[in-house]
C-alpha positions in Angstrom: 101.7 90.2 100.1 101.3 93.6 100.8 98.7 94.3 103.1 95.5 96.8 102.4 97.2 98.8 105.4 100.0 99.7 103.1 98.3 101.7 100.8 99.6 104.9 103.0 99.9 108.1 101.7 103.1 109.8 100.9 104.0 111.6 103.8 103.3 108.5 105.9 105.7 106.7 103.2 108.8 109.3 103.2 108.5 109.0 107.4 108.8 105.5 107.1 111.7 105.3 104.8 113.6 108.7 106.7 112.8 106.3 110.0 115.1 103.3 108.6 118.5 102.8 110.7 121.9 102.5 109.9 123.5 99.2 109.8 125.6 98.9 113.1 128.8 96.3 113.8 126.3 93.5 113.6 124.8 93.9 110.1 128.3 92.4 108.8 127.2 89.2 110.4 124.3 89.3 107.7 126.9 89.1 104.7 129.0 86.9 106.6 131.7 88.2 104.9 135.7 90.8 106.0 135.0 94.0 107.1 134.0 96.9 105.0 137.1 99.0 102.9 137.7 102.1 104.6 137.5 104.9 102.2 139.4 105.3 99.7 140.2 108.2 97.6 138.8 109.2 94.8 139.0 107.7 91.6 139.9 109.8 88.6 136.5 110.9 86.3 135.7 107.8 84.1 133.8 108.6 81.0 129.8 109.0 81.4 130.6 109.4 85.1 128.2 110.5 87.9 128.9 112.0 90.9 127.0 112.3 94.0 128.6 114.6 96.2 125.9 113.9 98.9 126.3 110.2 99.1 130.2 110.0 98.3 129.8 108.1 95.3 130.6 108.0 91.7 129.1 105.6 88.9 128.4 105.3 85.4 125.6 105.7 83.3 125.2 103.0 80.0 124.1 104.6 76.8 120.2 105.7 76.4 120.6 107.0 80.4 120.0 110.3 81.4 120.9 111.9 85.0 117.9 114.0 86.7 117.5 116.3 89.0 116.6 114.6 91.9 113.0 115.4 93.9 113.2 118.5 96.1 109.5 117.9 97.4 110.1 114.3 98.8 114.1 115.2 99.1 114.8 110.7 99.4 117.3 111.0 96.9 121.0 112.4 96.1 121.1 111.5 92.5 118.5 110.2 89.8 119.0 109.1 86.5 116.5 107.3 84.2 116.1 106.1 80.4 113.4 108.7 79.9 114.9 111.1 77.2 114.6 115.0 78.8 114.4 116.3 75.5 111.5 113.4 74.4 107.8 114.0 74.6 107.4 110.5 74.4 104.1 109.4 75.6 105.7 106.2 77.1 108.1 108.2 78.9 108.2 109.7 82.4 107.3 113.6 82.0 110.3 115.0 80.8 109.6 118.6 82.9 108.9 116.3 85.7 111.5 115.4 88.4 109.7 112.7 89.6 111.4 109.8 90.1 108.9 107.2 91.0 106.9 107.2 87.8 105.5 103.7 86.8 107.9 101.6 84.9 106.5 101.5 81.4 105.8 98.4 79.7 106.2 99.7 76.0 108.2 96.7 74.8 110.2 99.8 72.6 111.0 102.1 75.6 110.8 100.3 78.7 111.6 103.1 81.5 113.6 102.4 84.4 115.2 104.5 87.0 118.2 104.5 88.7 118.4 106.1 92.6 121.2 106.8 94.8 120.1 107.6 98.8 121.5 108.5 102.1 120.2 106.6 105.3 118.8 109.8 107.9 122.0 110.5 110.3 119.5 110.9 112.9 117.8 107.8 112.5 121.6 106.3 112.3 122.6 107.6 115.6 119.7 107.3 117.8 117.2 104.9 116.1 117.1 101.3 116.6 119.5 99.5 114.7 118.6 97.2 111.8 120.3 94.1 109.8 121.2 95.3 106.9 118.3 92.4 104.9 115.8 94.4 107.3 117.0 97.7 106.3 117.1 96.7 102.4 113.5 95.5 102.9 111.8 98.4 104.9 113.8 100.7 101.9 112.4 98.6 99.4 108.8 98.2 100.7 108.4 102.6 101.3 109.5 102.9 97.7 106.8 100.3 96.4 104.5 102.4 98.2 105.9 105.3 96.5 105.5 103.9 92.7 102.6 102.3 93.0 100.7 102.9 96.0 97.5 100.8 95.0 96.9 96.7 96.2 99.5 94.8 94.6 101.0 91.2 95.4 105.0 91.7 96.2 107.2 89.0 96.4 110.9 88.7 97.4 112.6 87.2 94.6 116.2 87.4 96.0 117.7 88.4 99.2 121.8 88.1 99.1 125.1 89.8 100.5 127.0 91.4 98.0 130.0 93.6 98.1 130.7 97.0 96.4 134.2 98.5 95.7 135.2 96.6 98.6 132.1 97.4 101.3 129.7 94.9 102.6 126.2 95.2 100.9 122.9 93.8 100.9 121.2 93.0 97.3 117.4 92.5 97.8 115.1 92.1 94.3 111.0 92.8 95.3 108.8 91.9 92.3 105.5 93.6 92.2 102.4 92.6 90.5 99.6 95.4 90.7 96.1 94.0 91.1 95.1 96.3 88.2 95.9 93.9 85.2 96.5 97.3 83.1 99.4 97.7 84.8 102.5 95.2 83.6 104.3 93.7 87.1 107.6 95.4 88.2 110.9 94.5 89.6 112.4 96.8 92.4 116.1 96.1 93.3 117.3 97.7 96.3 120.9 97.9 97.5 122.0 98.9 101.3 125.9 99.3 101.2 128.2 99.4 104.5 129.8 102.7 104.2 131.6 102.7 107.6 129.9 105.7 108.8 126.2 106.3 107.8 124.8 103.6 105.2 124.0 104.9 101.5 121.0 102.8 99.5 120.5 102.2 95.6 117.1 101.8 94.1 116.2 100.8 90.8 113.1 99.6 88.6 111.9 98.1 85.6 109.4 96.4 83.7 109.7 92.7 85.1 110.1 91.5 81.3 112.9 94.4 80.5 115.7 92.0 80.9 118.2 94.4 79.0 117.0 97.1 81.4 118.2 94.8 84.1 121.7 94.5 82.4 122.2 98.0 82.5 121.3 98.5 85.9 123.6 95.8 87.0 126.4 97.5 85.1 125.9 100.7 87.2 125.8 99.0 90.0 129.5 97.2 89.4 130.4 100.9 88.2 130.1 101.8 92.2 132.8 103.9 93.3 133.7 105.7 96.5 
């Protein structure tokens, strides 16, 4: 359950997210899996592929998803995608002129808004900060993101928290359900995945209305398409 004290300002939230530290050698114990694979050569470009030069990964967007410029002000993400058509003025979508990646997921059943974002854990925090396990890192990143999406009072519940593998790397996947206290705001789910790259970890963040099952299928396809 989200405490009232968590309704902090964006600046505090950003600081909390930047303070997330990397995953050290002990983190592989969380996943109980083989060590992550070493960096591999870049794959040939795939149709619909987005290449994130900062996170050194690529992924494929399904039809109906659009790449967006990362928010230069907040600066937390190295690449962003959304189901909001930048050429559309659909009131059920995020403002097409805005690069805001934290817009609340739309509950419009005809146009449920979903987002997918990639970020890199801050290097200084990784080197000098207190090491966290992969589950701790995933939850810290996730709850900081929830404060950006919906800073008002809400109930947060971890639906699942489990080890995963993405393109040969150890990862940790966590699903967090958010039910806003405001009954006019539909519940939404946040998926956060922390990936051990062998150096500085990266994270994937995605969100959509809890009822938009087709969107989560698309999000899972993006996650499966991750290549280093």
